[in-house]
Structure formats: structure tokens, C-alpha cells
C-alpha positions as CSV (number, residue, x, y, z in Angstrom):
1,M,-27.1,-1.2,-18.6
2,D,-24.9,-4.3,-18.6
3,L,-22.4,-5.2,-15.9
4,S,-19.4,-3.7,-17.8
5,E,-21.1,-0.3,-17.6
6,M,-21.5,-0.6,-13.9
7,I,-17.7,-0.8,-13.5
8,Y,-17.6,2.9,-14.4
9,K,-20.6,3.9,-12.3
10,R,-20.5,1.8,-9.1
11,K,-19.8,3.1,-5.6
12,S,-19.7,1.8,-2.1
13,C,-23.0,2.8,-0.6
14,R,-23.0,3.8,3.1
15,S,-26.5,5.3,3.4
16,Y,-29.6,3.3,3.1
17,T,-33.3,3.8,3.7
18,G,-33.7,0.7,5.8
19,V,-36.6,-0.5,3.7
20,P,-36.3,-4.3,3.0
21,V,-35.7,-5.3,-0.6
22,S,-38.9,-6.7,-2.2
23,D,-39.4,-10.5,-2.5
24,K,-39.4,-10.1,-6.3
25,I,-36.0,-8.5,-6.4
26,I,-34.7,-11.1,-3.8
27,S,-35.9,-13.8,-6.2
28,Q,-33.9,-12.2,-9.0
29,I,-30.8,-12.0,-6.9
30,E,-31.0,-15.7,-5.8
31,G,-31.4,-16.6,-9.5
32,F,-28.2,-14.7,-10.3
33,F,-26.3,-16.8,-7.7
34,G,-26.3,-19.7,-10.1
35,T,-24.9,-17.8,-13.0
36,V,-21.7,-16.4,-11.4
37,K,-18.5,-17.5,-13.0
38,P,-15.6,-18.8,-10.9
39,L,-12.0,-17.8,-11.3
40,Y,-10.9,-21.3,-10.2
41,D,-12.9,-24.4,-11.1
42,G,-13.2,-27.0,-8.3
43,I,-13.7,-24.6,-5.3
44,R,-17.1,-24.8,-3.8
45,V,-18.6,-21.4,-3.1
46,K,-21.9,-20.6,-1.5
47,F,-23.9,-17.3,-1.3
48,D,-26.5,-17.1,1.4
49,L,-29.0,-14.4,2.2
50,V,-28.8,-13.5,5.9
51,A,-30.8,-11.2,8.1
52,R,-29.2,-8.3,10.0
53,E,-29.9,-10.1,13.3
54,Q,-27.5,-12.9,12.2
55,V,-24.6,-10.5,11.7
56,R,-22.1,-8.8,14.1
57,C,-20.8,-5.5,12.7
58,F,-20.2,-2.2,14.4
59,L,-20.3,-0.2,11.2
60,P,-23.5,1.9,10.9
61,W,-24.2,1.0,7.2
62,T,-25.5,-2.5,7.6
63,T,-28.8,-3.3,6.0
64,P,-31.9,-5.5,6.8
65,Q,-30.6,-8.1,4.3
66,L,-27.0,-9.1,3.5
67,I,-25.2,-11.7,1.5
68,A,-22.8,-14.0,3.2
69,V,-20.0,-15.6,1.1
70,F,-18.6,-19.0,2.0
71,S,-15.9,-21.0,0.3
72,E,-13.9,-24.2,0.5
73,K,-10.4,-23.3,1.8
74,K,-8.2,-24.3,-1.2
75,Q,-5.4,-22.7,-3.2
76,G,-6.7,-19.4,-4.6
77,W,-9.9,-19.5,-2.5
78,L,-9.9,-15.8,-1.5
79,E,-9.1,-14.5,-5.0
80,N,-11.9,-16.8,-6.3
81,A,-14.4,-15.5,-3.7
82,G,-13.6,-11.9,-4.6
83,F,-13.9,-12.6,-8.3
84,M,-17.3,-14.2,-7.8
85,A,-18.7,-11.8,-5.2
86,Q,-17.8,-8.8,-7.3
87,Q,-20.1,-10.1,-10.1
88,L,-22.8,-9.9,-7.5
89,D,-21.8,-6.4,-6.5
90,L,-22.1,-5.2,-10.1
91,Y,-25.4,-7.0,-10.6
92,L,-26.9,-5.6,-7.4
93,Q,-25.9,-2.1,-8.6
94,K,-27.4,-2.8,-12.0
95,L,-30.7,-3.4,-10.2
96,G,-30.4,0.1,-8.7
97,L,-29.5,-1.1,-5.2
98,G,-26.8,0.2,-2.9
99,V,-24.0,-2.2,-2.1
100,C,-21.0,-2.2,0.4
101,W,-18.4,-4.9,1.2
102,L,-18.3,-5.4,5.0
103,G,-14.8,-6.6,5.7
104,M,-15.4,-6.0,9.4
105,G,-18.6,-8.0,9.5
106,K,-19.0,-11.4,11.0
107,L,-21.7,-14.0,11.4
108,G,-23.2,-14.0,14.9
109,S,-24.1,-17.0,17.0
110,T,-27.7,-16.9,15.7
111,A,-26.7,-17.9,12.2
112,S,-28.2,-21.3,11.4
113,V,-26.3,-24.6,11.0
114,E,-27.4,-24.6,7.4
115,T,-25.8,-21.2,6.8
116,R,-22.6,-22.4,8.4
117,E,-22.3,-25.2,5.9
118,T,-19.8,-28.0,6.9
119,G,-16.5,-27.9,5.0
120,M,-16.8,-24.3,4.0
121,E,-15.3,-21.1,5.6
122,F,-17.0,-17.8,6.0
123,V,-15.3,-15.2,3.8
124,I,-17.1,-11.9,3.8
125,L,-20.4,-10.1,3.8
126,L,-22.1,-7.8,1.2
127,A,-24.6,-5.3,2.6
128,F,-27.2,-4.3,0.0
129,G,-30.4,-2.4,0.1
130,E,-32.4,0.6,-1.1
131,P,-30.0,3.5,-1.2
132,K,-30.6,7.1,0.0
133,G,-29.9,9.0,-3.2
134,S,-28.2,7.6,-6.3
135,P,-26.4,4.2,-6.1
136,W,-24.0,5.4,-8.8
137,R,-21.4,8.1,-9.5
138,E,-19.4,9.5,-12.4
139,V,-15.9,8.3,-13.1
140,S,-14.6,11.7,-11.9
141,G,-15.7,10.6,-8.4
142,F,-13.3,7.7,-8.2
143,K,-10.2,8.2,-6.1
144,R,-7.7,5.8,-7.6
145,K,-4.0,5.4,-8.5
146,S,-3.1,6.3,-12.1
147,L,-2.6,3.6,-14.7
148,D,1.2,4.2,-14.6
149,E,1.2,3.4,-10.9
150,I,-0.5,0.0,-11.2
151,A,1.5,-1.5,-14.1
152,D,4.9,-1.7,-15.6
153,K,3.7,0.5,-18.4
154,H,0.7,2.6,-19.3
155,D,-2.1,0.5,-20.8
156,I,-5.7,1.8,-21.1
157,R,-6.9,-1.9,-21.1
158,L,-6.3,-1.9,-17.4
159,E,-8.8,0.9,-16.7
160,A,-11.5,-1.5,-15.5
161,A,-9.1,-3.0,-12.9
162,R,-7.9,0.5,-11.9
163,L,-11.4,1.4,-10.8
164,A,-12.0,-1.7,-8.7
165,P,-12.9,-1.3,-5.1
166,S,-10.5,-2.5,-2.4
167,S,-10.2,-2.7,1.4
168,V,-9.4,0.8,2.8
169,N,-8.8,1.8,-0.8
170,S,-5.4,0.0,-0.6
171,Q,-5.4,-0.8,-4.3
172,P,-2.8,-3.7,-3.9
173,W,-2.7,-4.8,-7.6
174,Y,0.2,-4.5,-9.9
175,F,0.3,-5.8,-13.5
176,V,3.2,-6.8,-15.7
177,H,2.8,-7.3,-19.4
178,N,3.4,-10.6,-21.0
179,A,3.0,-11.9,-24.6
180,N,-0.8,-12.1,-24.6
181,G,-1.9,-10.3,-21.5
182,F,-0.7,-9.7,-17.9
183,H,0.8,-11.2,-14.8
184,V,-0.9,-9.9,-11.7
185,Y,0.8,-9.3,-8.3
186,C,-0.3,-8.3,-4.8
187,K,1.6,-5.5,-3.3
188,G,3.3,-6.1,0.1
189,Q,1.8,-4.4,3.1
190,G,4.7,-2.2,4.1
191,L,4.3,-0.8,7.6
192,I,0.9,-2.6,8.2
193,P,1.5,-6.3,7.5
194,T,-1.7,-7.3,9.3
195,K,-3.1,-10.8,8.7
196,M,-6.6,-9.3,8.0
197,L,-5.5,-6.8,5.4
198,S,-3.4,-9.4,3.7
199,S,-6.4,-11.7,3.4
200,M,-8.6,-8.8,2.3
201,N,-6.1,-7.8,-0.4
202,R,-6.3,-11.3,-1.9
203,I,-10.0,-10.8,-2.1
204,D,-9.3,-7.3,-3.7
205,I,-7.1,-9.0,-6.4
206,G,-10.1,-11.2,-7.2
207,I,-12.3,-8.1,-7.5
208,A,-9.9,-6.5,-10.0
209,L,-9.7,-9.7,-12.0
210,C,-13.4,-9.8,-12.1
211,H,-13.5,-6.3,-13.7
212,M,-11.0,-7.5,-16.3
213,Y,-13.3,-10.5,-17.0
214,I,-16.5,-8.5,-17.2
215,S,-14.8,-6.1,-19.6
216,N,-13.5,-9.0,-21.8
217,P,-16.0,-11.8,-21.3
218,D,-15.2,-13.6,-24.6
219,S,-11.4,-13.5,-24.4
220,F,-10.5,-13.5,-20.6
221,N,-8.4,-16.6,-19.8
222,Y,-6.9,-16.9,-16.3
223,Y,-4.0,-19.3,-15.5
224,I,-0.9,-19.8,-13.3
225,S,2.4,-19.2,-15.0
226,N,5.6,-21.0,-14.3
227,S,7.7,-18.2,-15.8
228,A,6.2,-15.0,-14.2
229,P,9.1,-12.6,-13.2
230,E,9.7,-11.7,-9.7
231,V,8.6,-8.1,-8.7
232,K,10.3,-6.8,-5.6
233,G,7.9,-6.2,-2.7
234,H,5.0,-8.0,-4.6
235,R,3.6,-11.5,-4.5
236,Y,2.7,-13.2,-7.8
237,I,-1.0,-14.3,-7.9
238,G,-1.8,-15.4,-11.5
239,S,-1.9,-14.4,-15.1
240,F,-4.5,-13.7,-17.7
241,D,-4.9,-13.2,-21.4
242,I,-7.5,-10.8,-22.9
């Protein structure tokens, strides 16, 4: 299976065996770090394997090994981090591992100075490990908005973005057609305009854009438009051709 197939099979795993991932698989994962494509050039991003003891998280589905994501804090850094880390999510699931984004997870005081690299901000954690049961599901198992709810008009090309995971399944993306592709917007938070959810939703937009890239690797082109229309209740993020 390639990564595009995983878009239609992936799920957030919340039940693990607790058995550490083998050194052989860890080596493969570390090798993949260097192949991940950024959404924005010029933003330094680092992936670091950390042990459970280095992490503060009250959720029960943490794992012996996790991936910490760090980034320079520049324009578009959260979208870029989501775009890159979702490639890892799909790759880990391709290996048959369970994966879960830990938006509530933080690095503890035991994390090393090397892990907390100077000039970079901690973004988020990915828990991964041997799952209890299958790490995948059928498309019928996805609970998502319809294509008509996430865009100005129905377009099957957006199916990959529609299936993207998001914080508390908020699905904040909205797409408006342009000449060669789409403008993408982040929906306002309505009654819960929390700073954390707003930041997470910017990561979510990056995840959805990753799915569009993985589905269109040879034609995906991301850019910032000076003529994107305003959409009431939404914030413009960027545009892409496919």
C-alpha cells in the first residue's frame, strides 16, 4: 500500500499493546524523517523520538515511544507542521502501527536540552505503537461532513481532504474553487474561540492539505493568493492547484 491508500483506511488508534516498536522499525521511521516534504520552504522542522517518561499527558492512550514535533515560529508554521507530521502519520499506519495525535500532550521537565532545540517551539506529539486489533478501518467508519459542507460546490477531488483527522473532529476547513484549484479557509470557532483550538485548527488545515498533496503528488502546488475572496466567518490560509 502507498500513502494515498492510507488516507482511506487510517484511524486514530487509542488502544495499544504496550510492546515497544522494534529497533528495525524505529530505524525505518527515522529514515523517513528526512524525506518529508514541507508546505513552506524556509521553516526549520524537527522530529524527535521521545520516551513516555519525557511526556506529560493525562490521556490513557500514550505509548512507550512518541514523536515530538518542533518548528521555527514563522508565518504558516502550524500549517506547515501539520502538513509534515501527517505524512508521518500515514507512513506509520502503512507500517501497520497504530497512531494518535496528542494535542493535550506536553514535554515534561525530563526532556533533554537536545530535544528542546534552541530557536524552535514544541508543536505537538504523535503517539505510535503496536495496536490492539487492526490499525485501519473502512471508509464507512469515518464520521465526516459531506463534500457539500466543506466547499462552495460539490467536488469529488476534495474527498481526501474531507477524510482528514482534526482536533475533536472539528473539521475546520472550507474550500473555494478558483481557476486551477482551490482557496482554503479555516472556519471560525463560534462559541468556543479558545486559543488552543485555534492553534490546533491551523495544524488541522495543514493535515487536510497534506492529504491533497499525497493524492496529487505530481501536480500539487501551494501558494498565497492576493485575490482570494473573503468568506464570512472564515480566515483565508492559502491556495493550491492540483
